[in-house]
N, C-alpha and C positions, 0 to 999 in steps of 0.2 A: 504493499500499499503505500502510495507517494506520501510525504512528508505534507504538511501544511505551512510554507513560510509563515504567512501572518500570524498563526497561533504561536510560532518560536518566537518571533519578534515582539510578541506581547505576553510570553511566557511571564505567569506571575511568581517572580521569585521573592520569596520573603525577605525580608532583612535580617542580615545575619549579624549576630552579636558574640564576641569573643571577649574574654577576661586573659589578658597575658600576663606572665610572670618572669623573672629570672630565670626560673627551671624551664620554662618552656623554650625561652632563648638560647641556653645552654644545650639542652637536648638537640634543639635543631643545629646549632654549632657542630655539635660532636657528630651528628648524622653527617654532615658534607665535609668532614674531616679534620675541623679545627682540634687542636691540641695534641695533634700528630708528634708537635715537638713540645713537651710538657714545659721545657726551657724558653721557649719563645715568648718573650715578652709582648711581641703583636697579636700571637693568637692566644695568649692567655687572658687577656681582656675580655673575650667574648666566651670564653669557658669558665671563668672564676670570677664569682660576683664580688669578692673582696678587693678587686683591680678598679680601675677607673673603667667601670664596665660600660662594654657597648654592645649593641645588637646588631648582626650580620646584615646588612643592606636586602639582601637576597632573601630573607626570611618573608618579607612582604609577598611573597610567592604562595604562602601556605597559610595566610592571615584571611580569617572572614569567607572560606571557600564556600561556594554552594553546594559542594559535595556531587556525587556521581547522578546529576537531575536527569541526564539524558536517557538515565536506564526507567525513569518513570514511562509507565504504558502510554501516557497521554501524549507524549511528546512524537509517537510515531517512528521516531529514530531506531535504525539498526545498530543499537549500543555495542554490541558485540564486534562490528567492524570499525569502531570509532578509534582514532589516533590523535595523539596531540601534536600538533605540527608546528606552531610556533608560539614564543612566550615575550610580553614585554613587561617590564618593571620600570615606571617612572615616579621617582620620589620626590615630593615636596618638601620634608623633612626627614630628619632622623628617625627611626622606630624608638618608641619608649620601650623599656624593659617591663615597667609596671602598667598596665592601663586596661581599660575595658575598649574596645574598639568596635565599631559597627560599620558594615558595609552594604553597598547595593552593587547588584548583579543584573547584567542584561543582555541579551543578542542584539547586537548593532546592525548585522549584515548577514545576508546569505547567498552564496555565489552557487549556482547550479552547473556542474562541470560537464552534464550531460549521462545519459542512460549508459549505465555502467562505469561511468569516470566518477561517480562521488560527487560531493556538495562540501563546501567550505562554510564553516558556520564561525564568525567573527564575535566575539564576546569583550566585555568589559566589566570591571570591579573597580569601583572607588572605596577605599579605607579611610575612615575618619576616627579621631578620637571621640569616643562619648562624652557629653557634658561640653567640653570645649567647643567641639564641633571643628577643630584643626585637621585640615586635611593632610593625610600622610602618604598616600600613594594612589596611583591609578595602574591598574593591570590590565594587560589586553592578553587576549589568547585566540589562538586559530584553531579549531578542531576539523580534521579532515574526516567527515563521515563517508568512509568508502562504499557504502550500500545504499546510498540515499540520493544519487544523481539523478536528473529526466523528471524533475517534478515540474517542470515549467517556468524556473526562476529566471532571473537575468544572467547571464553568463560573465559579468565582469563590467569594467577590467579587474584584474586582479592586482592588489599591490604588489610592486617589484622587490625582490629581496634586496638587502645591501650586499652591494659589491666590494668585495675584500680588493684592496690594492695587490698590483702584480709584482711588485717587489719583495724580496726575502721579508721575513717576520723582523721586527726590531726587537721584540724580547720574546721569549720562550720560559714558560713557567711548567714545571712536572711534578703532579701531586697525584701519589699513590692514594687508591681507595683500599680501605679495609674487606677482608672477606665477608663480615659482617654489617658492612655499610647499610645495606638496604633494611635489614631487621632494626637497626638504629633510625633509621630516617623516617620509616613507616610510623614512629611513635608521633610524629610531627603532622601527623593527620591523613595519610593515605595508605588505609589497610589492604588494598588489593592484594589476594593472594597470589598475583603473577611474581610479586618480589619476595614472596617468602616460602611457598610451597612449592618444592621440586616437582611434584604430580602434575599440578596445575602448569608451571611454565613449560614440561614437555609437552602438555596437551596444547600449548598454544604455540610449540614448535622450537622452543628454546633448549639448548642444552642443560640450563639451570635456571633459578629465579633472576631476573635481570636488574640492574639498578633504575631507581625509577629517573624519568627524565627530568624532573625538577630538582633531583639530587645532583644529577651530572650539571645542571644548570649552577647550582650551590657551589659547586667544585670549581667551576670556569671563573663564578664571580669571585670566588675566594683568591685566585690566582691574580684578576685582576685589582682587588684591594690590596693584596701583597705587594703586587708589582709596581702598581700605578699610584697606588695611593696611600703607601707606606703604612695600612692597615689602619687609616684615619676614616672611619666610616661616613662622616660628613663630606668627603670629597667624593663619593660613590653617588651619582647623580641618577643614572638610568642604565637599562641593560636591554637589548632586545636581539632575539635569536630562532634559528631553525633547529629542530629535532632531527637528526638525519640517519642516525643509526643507534642502536641498544649498547650498553655498558654491562659487562658482568662484574659484581662486585668482587675487589681483589686486584682489579685491572689500574694501570697508571695512565691518568690523562694530562696529556700535555696542551696547553693553550698557548697557541701562537697569537701574538697580538702585534699590530700596526699601529703607532703612536702617531697622531696629528694635530698637537695642540690639545685641547680638551677632548678630541675623537679618538675612541680605541676601536678599531677594526679588530676583528678576532674570530677563532674556530677552534675547535677541540677536537684533539685525535686521541684513541686508545694505542699505547705504544706496541703493547703486547702483538696486536693484529693489524697495526698500521691501517686502521678505518678512522675516518673524519665521523663524530658522533654529534657535534655541533657545527653549524655552518651559518654564513652570512651574518655574523654575530657585529652587533654595535654597541658601543658601550659610551656615556659621556662621565667625564670626571672634570672636577676641579683642580687643575695644573699647580704643581707646589709653588 
């Protein structure tokens, strides 16, 4: 049955409220690999509340999420064929370690790629601090609904991906992931058994449970924060990328960066298999 684009564009997302604490921020940071060197003061400030504590900027991606709403019967989406295609994080302020947050979610556009070619759903989330109304972040995401093309919707134009420079990278940062990384990261709000259960992973065509795409994003964000911002979260302003291939926990992620003033182009690859896992990345940072 074809999806109804008007219904999805007006989907009644409830406002999401979430109370966050130092504990949540630390669990998130540990999940994306901070603390690998417990003597590194730069990393320690994100995993030990007795330092001048900071929250990782990429944690915005897991705040006040709408959950796996595409699985609800009323959407008409073939949820088993859905993939997370792109993600964007745009920060208006540093993230607080102790606060109650609220967010609105909505579908802003749907592109019909045609029968048998799938559809693209573009979503936006706005996160604010409850009470003060202080806007903290805008989150954008693109969902590739592989089984839902051909419903008669508009065919574009589709936004062009960020083009990486043709020169060799200016900076490279290698960060190893833990074999248990997905088991830690799922505590930040994504309990999908694909990332924990070997039986589910094999049924989905993978040799083992795979790392969450947003965890891979967090590793690349760590690389940019470390290499381009000196672990100063206030200097990290935005990040957008495409997911291109899964990562297995325990693999090493190399983030390759091209720096042009405040603009950082990047991609990430797994060294063990020489596979690009994040592509067409762009981040904005405040130069030192």
